C-alpha positions in Angstrom: 100.2 125.9 107.1 101.0 123.2 104.1 99.9 124.6 100.7 99.2 122.0 97.9 99.4 122.6 94.3 100.3 120.9 90.9 104.0 121.3 90.4 105.7 123.8 88.2 108.9 123.6 86.3 110.8 125.2 89.3 109.6 122.5 91.3 111.3 119.9 89.8 115.0 120.5 90.9 113.6 120.6 94.5 111.7 117.4 94.1 114.4 115.5 93.1 116.6 116.9 95.8 114.0 115.5 98.2 113.4 112.2 96.3 117.2 111.3 96.3 117.7 112.0 99.8 115.0 109.4 100.3 116.7 107.3 97.5 120.1 107.3 99.1 118.7 106.5 102.6 117.4 103.2 101.1 114.7 101.1 102.4 111.5 102.7 101.7 111.1 103.2 97.8 111.8 101.2 94.8 113.7 103.8 93.1 117.7 102.8 93.3 118.9 105.6 91.3 119.2 109.3 91.6 116.9 111.2 89.4 117.3 114.8 88.1 114.9 117.5 87.8 114.8 116.9 84.4 113.8 113.4 84.9 111.1 114.6 86.9 109.7 117.1 84.5 109.7 114.3 81.8 107.4 112.1 84.3 105.3 114.8 85.2 104.8 115.6 81.3 104.5 111.5 80.3 100.6 111.1 80.4 99.0 114.4 81.8 95.6 113.1 80.7 96.0 109.9 83.0 98.0 111.2 85.6 98.1 114.1 88.6 100.9 115.5 90.2 100.8 117.7 93.3 103.6 118.9 95.4 103.2 120.3 99.2 104.8 123.4 99.9 105.5 125.2 103.6 105.5 128.5 104.7 108.6 129.7 102.8 107.3 127.6 99.5 109.7 124.9 100.0 108.6 121.5 98.5 108.5 119.2 101.4 106.4 116.5 99.7 104.9 115.2 96.6 102.6 112.7 95.2 101.3 111.5 91.8 99.0 108.9 90.3 99.5 107.4 87.0 98.1 104.3 84.8 100.3 101.1 85.7 100.2 98.3 83.0 99.5 95.6 85.8 96.2 97.0 86.8 92.8 97.3 85.0 92.4 101.1 83.3 90.0 102.0 86.2 93.0 102.0 88.8 95.7 104.3 89.4 99.1 103.8 91.0 100.1 106.3 93.9 103.3 107.3 94.9 104.2 109.6 97.7 107.3 111.4 99.1 107.8 113.4 102.0 111.1 115.4 102.9 113.1 113.1 105.8 112.1 114.1 109.4 108.9 115.9 108.0 106.7 112.8 108.5 103.9 112.9 110.8 103.0 116.8 110.1 99.9 116.4 107.9 102.0 117.0 104.4 100.6 113.1 103.5 97.5 113.9 104.2 97.0 117.3 102.4 98.8 115.6 99.3 96.1 112.6 99.6 93.1 114.7 100.1 94.0 116.6 96.4 95.6 113.4 94.5 92.1 111.8 95.7 89.8 114.5 94.1 92.2 114.3 91.1 91.6 110.4 90.7 87.8 110.9 90.7 88.0 113.5 88.1 90.3 111.4 86.1 87.7 108.8 86.6 89.4 106.1 88.4 87.3 103.9 90.7 90.4 103.2 93.2 93.8 103.9 93.9 96.8 101.2 94.1 99.9 101.7 96.5 102.3 99.2 95.8 104.8 99.4 99.0 108.1 97.6 100.0 106.9 95.2 102.9 109.7 96.9 104.8 108.8 100.1 104.4 106.8 100.7 107.4 106.2 104.2 107.7 104.7 103.7 103.9 102.4 101.0 105.3 101.0 103.2 108.3 100.9 106.0 105.7 98.8 104.3 103.4 96.6 102.2 106.1 95.8 105.7 108.0 94.6 106.9 104.7 92.1 103.9 104.8 93.9 101.7 102.1 93.4 97.9 102.5 95.7 95.3 101.8 94.6 92.7 98.7 98.0 90.9 97.3 101.5 90.3 98.6 104.2 89.9 96.2 106.9 88.0 97.4 110.8 88.0 96.1 110.6 91.2 94.1 113.9 92.2 92.4 114.7 95.8 92.0 116.8 97.3 89.7 119.7 97.0 91.8 119.1 93.4 92.4 118.3 93.7 96.0 115.0 91.2 96.9 112.0 92.3 98.9 108.7 91.5 99.3 105.9 94.1 98.0 102.3 94.5 99.6 99.5 96.0 97.5 96.9 98.3 98.9 93.7 99.4 97.8 91.6 102.6 98.5 88.3 102.5 96.6 87.1 106.0 95.7 
């Protein structure tokens, strides 16, 4: 059974651990450097009037995923950027679906009209996840340079609320 709720301060170290495992494995996120619980706490607190964060917890109250939406400078004010992270080895178990149900409701309550997913073109799991939620391709960014110098293509997908 997956429970979804807004994160609390005690969640951020576990969120960082989960995210750092994904960053270390490479190939699915544009993030390239490890993060700390403090980093995540600062991200969560950065723009609370225009963002929404949710964690997914298993029966033992372990963080098994998290998702957030926030404004992005390259998007119009009616659109929010989404990011989703699920514990490695735990995909396909309904965590992402539970998170998106909560995020979709939060996006509507914040007044957003659509949600943008900015996905590495080589992130097959991410592309499948967002497609399965109903996101539609609308743009490709070729030759995007990540912070570590790696060049990847990006696919932008849109979900109308």
